[in-house]
TIRO-2110 file (N, C-alpha, C; in Angstrom, 1 decimal):
// TIRO-2110
23.5, 6.1, 13.0, N, 1, A
22.5, 7.2, 12.8, CA, 1, A
21.6, 6.7, 11.7, C, 1, A
20.3, 6.9, 11.9, N, 2, A
19.2, 6.5, 10.9, CA, 2, A
18.8, 7.8, 10.2, C, 2, A
18.9, 7.8, 8.9, N, 3, A
18.5, 8.9, 8.1, CA, 3, A
17.1, 8.7, 7.5, C, 3, A
16.4, 9.8, 7.4, N, 4, A
15.1, 9.8, 6.8, CA, 4, A
14.9, 11.0, 5.8, C, 4, A
14.0, 10.8, 4.9, N, 5, A
13.7, 11.9, 4.0, CA, 5, A
12.5, 12.5, 4.6, C, 5, A
12.5, 13.9, 4.7, N, 6, A
11.4, 14.6, 5.2, CA, 6, A
11.0, 15.7, 4.2, C, 6, A
9.7, 15.9, 4.2, N, 7, A
9.1, 17.1, 3.4, CA, 7, A
8.8, 18.2, 4.4, C, 7, A
9.2, 19.4, 4.0, N, 8, A
8.9, 20.5, 4.9, CA, 8, A
8.5, 21.7, 3.9, C, 8, A
7.2, 22.0, 4.0, N, 9, A
6.6, 23.0, 3.0, CA, 9, A
6.9, 22.5, 1.6, C, 9, A
7.7, 23.2, 0.8, N, 10, A
8.0, 22.8, -0.6, CA, 10, A
9.4, 22.2, -0.7, C, 10, A
10.1, 22.1, 0.4, N, 11, A
11.5, 21.5, 0.3, CA, 11, A
11.5, 20.1, 0.7, C, 11, A
12.6, 19.4, 0.3, N, 12, A
12.8, 18.0, 0.7, CA, 12, A
14.2, 17.9, 1.3, C, 12, A
14.3, 17.2, 2.4, N, 13, A
15.5, 17.1, 3.2, CA, 13, A
15.9, 15.7, 3.7, C, 13, A
17.2, 15.5, 3.9, N, 14, A
17.7, 14.3, 4.6, CA, 14, A
17.8, 14.7, 6.0, C, 14, A
17.2, 14.0, 6.9, N, 15, A
17.1, 14.4, 8.4, CA, 15, A
17.4, 13.2, 9.3, C, 15, A
17.7, 13.6, 10.5, N, 16, A
17.7, 12.6, 11.6, CA, 16, A
16.5, 12.9, 12.5, C, 16, A
15.8, 11.8, 12.9, N, 17, A
14.6, 12.0, 13.7, CA, 17, A
15.1, 12.1, 15.2, C, 17, A
14.7, 13.2, 15.9, N, 18, A
15.2, 13.4, 17.3, CA, 18, A
14.1, 13.0, 18.3, C, 18, A
12.8, 13.2, 17.8, N, 19, A
11.7, 12.9, 18.8, CA, 19, A
10.5, 12.6, 17.9, C, 19, A
9.6, 11.8, 18.5, N, 20, A
8.3, 11.5, 17.8, CA, 20, A
7.2, 11.9, 18.8, C, 20, A
6.2, 12.6, 18.2, N, 21, A
5.1, 13.1, 19.0, CA, 21, A
3.9, 12.4, 18.4, C, 21, A
3.6, 11.1, 18.8, N, 22, A
2.5, 10.3, 18.2, CA, 22, A
1.1, 11.0, 18.4, C, 22, A
0.9, 11.7, 19.5, N, 23, A
-0.4, 12.3, 19.7, CA, 23, A
-0.7, 13.3, 18.7, C, 23, A
0.3, 14.1, 18.2, N, 24, A
0.1, 15.1, 17.2, CA, 24, A
0.6, 14.7, 15.8, C, 24, A
1.0, 13.4, 15.7, N, 25, A
1.4, 12.8, 14.4, CA, 25, A
2.5, 13.6, 13.8, C, 25, A
3.5, 13.9, 14.5, N, 26, A
4.6, 14.7, 14.0, CA, 26, A
5.9, 14.2, 14.6, C, 26, A
7.1, 14.6, 13.9, N, 27, A
8.4, 14.3, 14.4, CA, 27, A
9.3, 15.5, 14.4, C, 27, A
10.1, 15.6, 15.4, N, 28, A
11.2, 16.6, 15.4, CA, 28, A
12.4, 16.1, 14.7, C, 28, A
12.8, 16.8, 13.7, N, 29, A
14.0, 16.3, 12.9, CA, 29, A
15.1, 17.3, 12.8, C, 29, A
16.3, 16.8, 12.6, N, 30, A
17.4, 17.7, 12.4, CA, 30, A
17.9, 17.6, 11.0, C, 30, A
18.0, 18.7, 10.3, N, 31, A
18.4, 18.7, 8.8, CA, 31, A
19.9, 18.3, 8.7, C, 31, A
20.2, 17.4, 7.7, N, 32, A
21.5, 17.0, 7.4, CA, 32, A
21.9, 17.4, 6.0, C, 32, A
20.9, 17.4, 5.1, N, 33, A
21.2, 17.7, 3.7, CA, 33, A
19.9, 18.2, 3.0, C, 33, A
20.0, 18.8, 1.8, N, 34, A
18.9, 19.3, 1.0, CA, 34, A
18.7, 18.4, -0.2, C, 34, A
17.5, 17.8, -0.4, N, 35, A
17.3, 17.0, -1.6, CA, 35, A
16.6, 17.9, -2.7, C, 35, A
15.7, 18.8, -2.3, N, 36, A
14.9, 19.6, -3.2, CA, 36, A
14.8, 21.0, -2.5, C, 36, A
15.3, 22.0, -3.3, N, 37, A
15.2, 23.4, -2.7, CA, 37, A
13.8, 23.9, -2.7, C, 37, A
13.4, 24.6, -1.7, N, 38, A
12.0, 25.1, -1.7, CA, 38, A
11.6, 26.0, -2.9, C, 38, A
10.3, 25.9, -3.3, N, 39, A
9.8, 26.6, -4.4, CA, 39, A
9.7, 28.1, -4.0, C, 39, A
10.0, 29.0, -4.9, N, 40, A
9.8, 30.4, -4.7, CA, 40, A
8.4, 30.9, -5.1, C, 40, A
8.0, 32.0, -4.5, N, 41, A
6.8, 32.6, -4.8, CA, 41, A
5.7, 32.4, -3.7, C, 41, A
4.5, 32.7, -4.1, N, 42, A
3.4, 32.6, -3.2, CA, 42, A
2.7, 31.2, -3.3, C, 42, A
2.8, 30.5, -2.2, N, 43, A
2.3, 29.1, -2.2, CA, 43, A
0.8, 29.1, -2.4, C, 43, A
0.1, 30.1, -2.1, N, 44, A
-1.4, 30.2, -2.2, CA, 44, A
-1.8, 30.5, -3.6, C, 44, A
-0.9, 31.1, -4.4, N, 45, A
-1.1, 31.4, -5.8, CA, 45, A
0.1, 30.9, -6.6, C, 45, A
0.2, 29.5, -6.7, N, 46, A
1.4, 29.0, -7.4, CA, 46, A
1.5, 29.4, -8.8, C, 46, A
2.8, 29.7, -9.2, N, 47, A
3.2, 30.0, -10.5, CA, 47, A
2.6, 31.3, -11.0, C, 47, A
2.3, 32.2, -10.0, N, 48, A
1.8, 33.6, -10.4, CA, 48, A
2.7, 34.6, -9.9, C, 48, A
2.9, 35.7, -10.7, N, 49, A
3.8, 36.8, -10.4, CA, 49, A
3.0, 37.9, -9.7, C, 49, A
1.8, 38.2, -10.2, N, 50, A
1.1, 39.3, -9.7, CA, 50, A
0.4, 39.0, -8.4, C, 50, A
1.2, 38.9, -7.3, N, 51, A
0.7, 38.5, -6.0, CA, 51, A
1.2, 39.6, -5.0, C, 51, A
0.5, 39.8, -3.9, N, 52, A
0.9, 40.8, -2.9, CA, 52, A
2.4, 40.7, -2.5, C, 52, A
2.9, 39.5, -2.3, N, 53, A
4.2, 39.3, -1.9, CA, 53, A
4.8, 38.0, -2.6, C, 53, A
5.8, 38.2, -3.4, N, 54, A
6.5, 37.0, -4.0, CA, 54, A
7.6, 36.6, -3.0, C, 54, A
7.3, 35.5, -2.4, N, 55, A
8.2, 35.0, -1.3, CA, 55, A
9.5, 34.4, -1.8, C, 55, A
10.6, 34.8, -1.1, N, 56, A
11.9, 34.3, -1.3, CA, 56, A
12.1, 33.2, -0.2, C, 56, A
12.1, 31.9, -0.6, N, 57, A
12.1, 30.8, 0.3, CA, 57, A
13.5, 30.2, 0.4, C, 57, A
14.1, 30.3, 1.6, N, 58, A
15.4, 29.7, 1.9, CA, 58, A
15.2, 28.2, 2.2, C, 58, A
16.2, 27.5, 2.0, N, 59, A
16.2, 26.1, 2.5, CA, 59, A
16.5, 26.1, 4.0, C, 59, A
16.0, 25.1, 4.7, N, 60, A
16.3, 24.9, 6.1, CA, 60, A
17.8, 24.8, 6.2, C, 60, A
18.4, 25.4, 7.3, N, 61, A
19.8, 25.4, 7.5, CA, 61, A
20.3, 24.0, 8.0, C, 61, A
21.6, 23.8, 7.9, N, 62, A
22.2, 22.6, 8.4, CA, 62, A
22.0, 22.5, 9.9, C, 62, A
21.6, 21.4, 10.3, N, 63, A
21.3, 21.0, 11.7, CA, 63, A
20.1, 21.8, 12.3, C, 63, A
19.4, 22.5, 11.5, N, 64, A
18.2, 23.2, 11.9, CA, 64, A
17.2, 22.1, 12.3, C, 64, A
16.5, 22.4, 13.4, N, 65, A
15.5, 21.4, 13.9, CA, 65, A
14.1, 22.0, 13.6, C, 65, A
13.2, 21.1, 13.2, N, 66, A
11.8, 21.5, 12.8, CA, 66, A
10.9, 20.3, 13.0, C, 66, A
9.6, 20.6, 13.2, N, 67, A
8.6, 19.6, 13.3, CA, 67, A
8.0, 19.3, 11.9, C, 67, A
7.9, 18.0, 11.6, N, 68, A
7.3, 17.7, 10.3, CA, 68, A
6.2, 16.6, 10.5, C, 68, A
5.2, 16.5, 9.7, N, 69, A
4.2, 15.5, 9.8, CA, 69, A
4.9, 14.1, 9.7, C, 69, A
4.5, 13.2, 10.5, N, 70, A
5.0, 11.8, 10.4, CA, 70, A
4.7, 11.2, 9.0, C, 70, A
3.6, 11.6, 8.4, N, 71, A
3.3, 11.1, 7.1, CA, 71, A
4.2, 11.5, 6.0, C, 71, A
5.1, 12.5, 6.2, N, 72, A
6.0, 12.9, 5.2, CA, 72, A
7.4, 12.2, 5.3, C, 72, A
7.6, 11.4, 6.4, N, 73, A
8.9, 10.8, 6.6, CA, 73, A
9.0, 9.5, 5.8, C, 73, A
10.1, 9.2, 5.2, N, 74, A
10.4, 8.0, 4.4, CA, 74, A
11.8, 7.6, 4.7, C, 74, A
12.1, 6.3, 4.7, N, 75, A
13.5, 5.9, 4.9, CA, 75, A
14.4, 6.5, 3.8, C, 75, A
15.6, 6.9, 4.2, N, 76, A
16.6, 7.4, 3.2, CA, 76, A
17.8, 6.5, 3.2, C, 76, A
18.1, 5.9, 2.0, N, 77, A
19.3, 5.1, 2.0, CA, 77, A
20.3, 5.5, 0.9, C, 77, A
20.1, 6.8, 0.4, N, 78, A
21.0, 7.3, -0.5, CA, 78, A
22.3, 7.8, 0.1, C, 78, A
23.2, 8.4, -0.7, N, 79, A
24.4, 8.9, -0.2, CA, 79, A
24.1, 10.2, 0.6, C, 79, A
24.8, 10.4, 1.7, N, 80, A
24.7, 11.6, 2.4, CA, 80, A
25.8, 12.6, 2.0, C, 80, A
25.4, 13.6, 1.2, N, 81, A
26.3, 14.6, 0.8, CA, 81, A
26.5, 15.6, 1.9, C, 81, A
27.5, 16.4, 1.8, N, 82, A
27.7, 17.5, 2.8, CA, 82, A
26.5, 18.4, 2.6, C, 82, A
26.1, 19.1, 3.7, N, 83, A
25.0, 20.1, 3.5, CA, 83, A
25.3, 21.1, 2.4, C, 83, A
26.4, 21.7, 2.4, N, 84, A
26.7, 22.7, 1.4, CA, 84, A
26.7, 22.2, 0.0, C, 84, A
27.2, 21.0, -0.3, N, 85, A
27.1, 20.4, -1.6, CA, 85, A
25.7, 20.1, -2.0, C, 85, A
24.9, 19.5, -1.0, N, 86, A
23.5, 19.2, -1.3, CA, 86, A
22.7, 20.5, -1.6, C, 86, A
23.0, 21.5, -0.9, N, 87, A
22.3, 22.8, -1.1, CA, 87, A
22.6, 23.3, -2.4, C, 87, A
23.9, 23.3, -2.8, N, 88, A
24.2, 23.9, -4.1, CA, 88, A
23.6, 23.0, -5.3, C, 88, A
23.7, 21.7, -5.1, N, 89, A
23.1, 20.8, -6.2, CA, 89, A
21.6, 21.0, -6.3, C, 89, A
20.9, 21.1, -5.2, N, 90, A
19.4, 21.3, -5.2, CA, 90, A
19.1, 22.7, -5.8, C, 90, A
19.9, 23.7, -5.5, N, 91, A
19.7, 25.1, -6.0, CA, 91, A
19.9, 25.0, -7.5, C, 91, A
21.0, 24.4, -8.0, N, 92, A
21.3, 24.3, -9.4, CA, 92, A
20.2, 23.6, -10.2, C, 92, A
19.7, 22.5, -9.6, N, 93, A
18.6, 21.8, -10.2, CA, 93, A
17.4, 22.6, -10.4, C, 93, A
17.0, 23.3, -9.3, N, 94, A
15.8, 24.2, -9.4, CA, 94, A
16.0, 25.3, -10.4, C, 94, A
17.2, 25.9, -10.4, N, 95, A
17.5, 27.0, -11.4, CA, 95, A
17.3, 26.5, -12.8, C, 95, A
17.9, 25.3, -13.1, N, 96, A
17.8, 24.8, -14.5, CA, 96, A
16.4, 24.5, -14.9, C, 96, A
15.6, 23.9, -13.9, N, 97, A
14.2, 23.6, -14.2, CA, 97, A
13.4, 24.9, -14.5, C, 97, A
13.7, 26.0, -13.8, N, 98, A
13.1, 27.3, -14.1, CA, 98, A
13.5, 27.8, -15.4, C, 98, A
14.7, 27.6, -15.8, N, 99, A
15.2, 28.1, -17.1, CA, 99, A
14.4, 27.4, -18.2, C, 99, A
14.1, 26.1, -18.1, N, 100, A
13.3, 25.4, -19.1, CA, 100, A
11.9, 25.9, -19.1, C, 100, A
11.3, 26.3, -18.0, N, 101, A
10.0, 26.8, -17.9, CA, 101, A
9.8, 28.1, -18.7, C, 101, A
10.7, 29.1, -18.4, N, 102, A
10.7, 30.4, -19.1, CA, 102, A
9.5, 31.3, -18.9, C, 102, A
8.6, 31.0, -18.0, N, 103, A
7.4, 31.8, -17.7, CA, 103, A
7.9, 33.0, -16.9, C, 103, A
7.0, 34.0, -16.7, N, 104, A
7.3, 35.2, -15.9, CA, 104, A
7.5, 34.7, -14.5, C, 104, A
6.7, 33.7, -14.0, N, 105, A
6.9, 33.2, -12.6, CA, 105, A
8.3, 32.6, -12.5, C, 105, A
8.7, 31.9, -13.5, N, 106, A
10.0, 31.2, -13.5, CA, 106, A
11.2, 32.3, -13.4, C, 106, A
11.0, 33.3, -14.2, N, 107, A
12.0, 34.4, -14.2, CA, 107, A
12.1, 35.1, -12.9, C, 107, A
10.9, 35.3, -12.3, N, 108, A
10.9, 36.0, -11.0, CA, 108, A
11.5, 35.0, -9.9, C, 108, A
11.2, 33.7, -10.0, N, 109, A
11.8, 32.7, -9.1, CA, 109, A
13.3, 32.7, -9.3, C, 109, A
13.8, 32.8, -10.5, N, 110, A
15.3, 32.8, -10.7, CA, 110, A
15.9, 34.0, -10.1, C, 110, A
15.3, 35.1, -10.1, N, 111, A
15.8, 36.3, -9.5, CA, 111, A
15.9, 36.1, -8.0, C, 111, A
14.9, 35.5, -7.4, N, 112, A
14.9, 35.2, -5.9, CA, 112, A
16.0, 34.2, -5.6, C, 112, A
16.2, 33.2, -6.5, N, 113, A
17.3, 32.2, -6.3, CA, 113, A
18.6, 32.8, -6.3, C, 113, A
18.8, 33.8, -7.2, N, 114, A
20.1, 34.5, -7.3, CA, 114, A
20.4, 35.2, -6.0, C, 114, A
19.4, 35.9, -5.5, N, 115, A
19.6, 36.6, -4.2, CA, 115, A
20.0, 35.6, -3.1, C, 115, A
19.3, 34.4, -3.1, N, 116, A
19.6, 33.4, -2.1, CA, 116, A
21.0, 32.8, -2.3, C, 116, A
21.4, 32.7, -3.6, N, 117, A
22.8, 32.2, -3.8, CA, 117, A
23.8, 33.1, -3.1, C, 117, A
23.6, 34.4, -3.2, N, 118, A
24.5, 35.3, -2.5, CA, 118, A
24.5, 35.1, -1.0, C, 118, A
23.3, 34.8, -0.4, N, 119, A
23.2, 34.6, 1.0, CA, 119, A
23.9, 33.2, 1.4, C, 119, A
23.7, 32.3, 0.5, N, 120, A
24.3, 30.9, 0.7, CA, 120, A
25.8, 30.9, 0.6, C, 120, A
26.3, 31.9, -0.1, N, 121, A
27.8, 32.1, -0.3, CA, 121, A
28.4, 30.9, -1.0, C, 121, A
27.8, 30.4, -2.1, N, 122, A
28.5, 29.5, -3.0, CA, 122, A
28.6, 30.1, -4.4, C, 122, A
29.6, 29.8, -5.1, N, 123, A
29.9, 30.3, -6.4, CA, 123, A
31.3, 29.9, -6.8, C, 123, A
END
């Protein structure tokens, strides 16, 4: 199995490529692990709290398939952690970074992450 790192929106994942669509410059990938948890909030108004909808962004699920631009794929030669372990580690890393930020946006993002932690069922 050949693993690649893929970017999808604001998350970063370890994936297996299932199909390549050269005409549209994209690849169908299957998620194996999470390297960076997606950023919370409105992507069109980064780091702002006063937006119409503050998005709660979940990580792609284990074995979820999605199309990503070919330009975002890179070889991955790191350790393949279990999906659940990688999800928890990426969640923890993002939560700690937000703690260091301390802004209103960071606090709102932490609230969204706490809700996601309950959905992810780790603790």
